[in-house]
N, C-alpha and C positions, 0 to 999 in steps of 0.2 A: 579590361578591352579598353579601349577610348572610342569614346562617345559624344559625336555631338546634338545635343538637341534642342528644336526649335519652332517655335509656335508665332503663325500666325490671325488664327480665329477671333481676336479677341482687341480693345482700342489700343493697348503694350504690345507687341511682338518681344518674341521671350529668346534668348543663346544662351544655353552653356554647352560645362566642357567638361566632361568628368573622366577620371582615371580610374578602374575599376570602382570602388567605393569611394571614391574622393572627387569631390569634387574641386575644378579649378579652377573656373572662372564663368559668371551669369552678367549676363546684364537687360533689361528693357530700356525700351524707348515707345514714345509714344510715336502710331501712324496713321497715318489720316484714314481711314472710310472706306475700306477695299482695298488697300495698299498696302505691300511689303517690300517694295524698291532699293526702303533704305538697309535690308535683313543682308543683302550678300556681301556690305561694306561693315557690317558689325560681327558677322563670321572671321570676316579678315582681318577685323579689330583682335576678335577673341585668341585667336591662331596665333597672330603674333606674339601679344601679352604672355601667352604660354608658354611661346618656344616654339610650336609645330611647326611642320608644313602641311600643307592638304594633304599629303600622303600619309600623314603618319595616322589619317581617324581608321576603323574600324566597324564602324557604326554607324550611322544615322540613322536618329530617332525625329518622326513629323509627327506633330500635333495633326490631327484632322478633325477638327468641330467637335457636334458644334461651332456657329455665330457666323461671323462675316465670309458669306460664300465667297467674296472674289477674295478676303485675305487668306480660307485658305487654300483655295485653288494657286496663290502667288506661295505660299510655305511650301504647297506640293510638289509644284514643279521645280523650285531652289531645294528641295531636299533631295528630290530623286535625280536631277541635273548633278548634280556635287559624287552622288554618287556612284549614280551610270559612270562617271569619268572618273570615279579613282576606283571602280569596280569593285565595290565592297555594298555588305546586304546594308538591307533599309526598314524600321521597319514603324507601322502607325501608330500611334498613340493615344488616346482619348483629350480630348481638350478639358473632359468636365471631371475627367479621372484626377487629370493633373493638376485642377484647382483645387479638388478633399486632396490629395494627395499631400499641398500646399500647408497641411494642416496636421505635421505629423503629433503635436500638441495633445489633440482632441480625439480622449479614447472612445466614443460611441460616432453617431451615426451623420453624415456629413450628405448637405442637398445642397449643392447645386443647382440655383436655377439661373439662369439666362435669359432676356427677353425677347422673344420669339414674336412679338403684336399681336396685336388683335386679340389682348386678352391669353392667347399661347404662347406657352416657356419650351425653352427646351430645360430637362432634368435628367436628372439619375436619383441614384442612393447607395450610396458605400459604405459598410466598416469598415474599421479597423481595429485589427489584431491586435493581442499582449505583442506578436514578435514583432510586430514592426507593418504587416502586411495588408492590402486592404483587397476588401471582397467587395463585389458590386454584390447588391442588391438587386436590386435595380436596372434593366440597362439602360443606356439613353436611350430618352423617345421626348417628341413635341408630343404635350397635351395643353386642355385646362389647366387655366390656373386652381379652378375649385374642382377640379377630380385630381389635384395629386394632395391636395389637401387631404381630403376623402383619405386617400389610399394613407395620408401621415399619421393622420386620428387615430390607425389602426397599430400603431409602433409605438412599444411600452416605454423606448428611450427618448430623453431628448434629440434634437436635433439641435446639429448644427449650417444654419443655411452662410450659402458663399454666393457672388453674383451680383451681377444690377439688378436683374429680376428681384430677385432677394430684396433688393434695399426698395426697390419697384413697389414691390406689394407686402412689401414688411406689415403694414397695417391690419392690410386680411390674413397673412398667416395668422401673426398674434395673438389678433379677434378670433380666431378658429383653435389655432395650440395653447395661445397662455403661455405659464410656463417654460414649455415642453418645445419652446422654439428659441431659439439662443442663434445672436446675429451680433457680426466684430464690424466694427469699423470699417470705409474704404483703406484699404489699402494693401502691403505686402501680401496679406492670407487671402484677397481677394483677387490678385491677378496669378498669371501663371507662369510660373519658373522655366527658364530652360535649360537649369538643372535639374528640377525636378522631370523633365520630362527625359533627359537622357537618362538617368537613373527607371524611371518607366520604360522605356525602348529598353535598356538592355537586362532586366528580369523576362518581359516577354522574347527575348532573344536568346536569354538560357533557357527556359524553361520549353520555347518552343522549338527553337532553330528552325523559324522561318525567315526567307528573305518578300520581304513584298513588296520590292522595287516595282513590279507590273500591278503588283496586286490589289495596295492599298490605295483606297480609293478617297475621298472629301467626304464624310459626314454628314450631311448635308437636313436631312429628318422632317424636310417640304419641299415640294417644287420649287424651282425659285420665278419671281415674275414673270422670266421669260416663255417656260414655261407653259403656266396657268394660261398667257394672252394667247400664247399659241392654240393651247388645246378651246380655247373660246374665236376662235381664227379670228383671232384682232392682228 
C-alpha cells in the first residue's frame, strides 16, 4: 500500500512516502509557528522524487496533534483535501506516538513531553514490545508537570523523555526520577518523521480498516485561547 504521511503539529513539518514496509522518501522543513503553507510544495516534491503521480496513493496518514493549534488544522485540511480529491481513505495519527516510534532502538518506556505553557504539558506513555509494536500505556493528555512526575515514579523501568517539554523541564524531571530519566539531545529523535507517520497510519488502517476522512479531528486536549475568552464574555 502506498501511503503519504504528514505532520504539522510541531515546529518542523514532516512528509514521508512509503510503499508497504519500505520507506521511499521523507523530509522535514521548519514551518513558522502556526503555519504549514510550505507542506503542499513539499508533498509535490516528494511525489516527483519518487516518480509517483498523486493518484498512485492508496492512503493518507495525518498527524492530529497535540501541538500548534493552527499547525494541526492546516495539516489536517491539506491531508483531507488530498484524500477527498483522490477518493482514498485517511487516518489520523497521534503526534506523540509518532515521536515515540521515532526511537526504535529504545527497549523500554517512552514519554513524549510537549510544553503546553503555564506549567502544563502534553504527554503520553508508550512501551515498545519485542516485535517492534508500540503499546499505549497512558493516552495523550494535558496535565501539570508534578502530576506526570508522580505517575512516572510508580514505573519500574527507565523512561526515555522526548520533546521540547522534556528539555524545558529536564532539571525537575531528573531531580525527581534520578537515573531512571533518560534524555537524548535535540535532533532527529526529537522530531516527527513523515515516514513514521505513514507507517503508523498503515498499521492503523490494517488493524481497523477505517476511513477517518470525515471523523478525524484535531487532538487539541485543551480549549483554544479564543474559546477561553469567548467563555469569559470577552
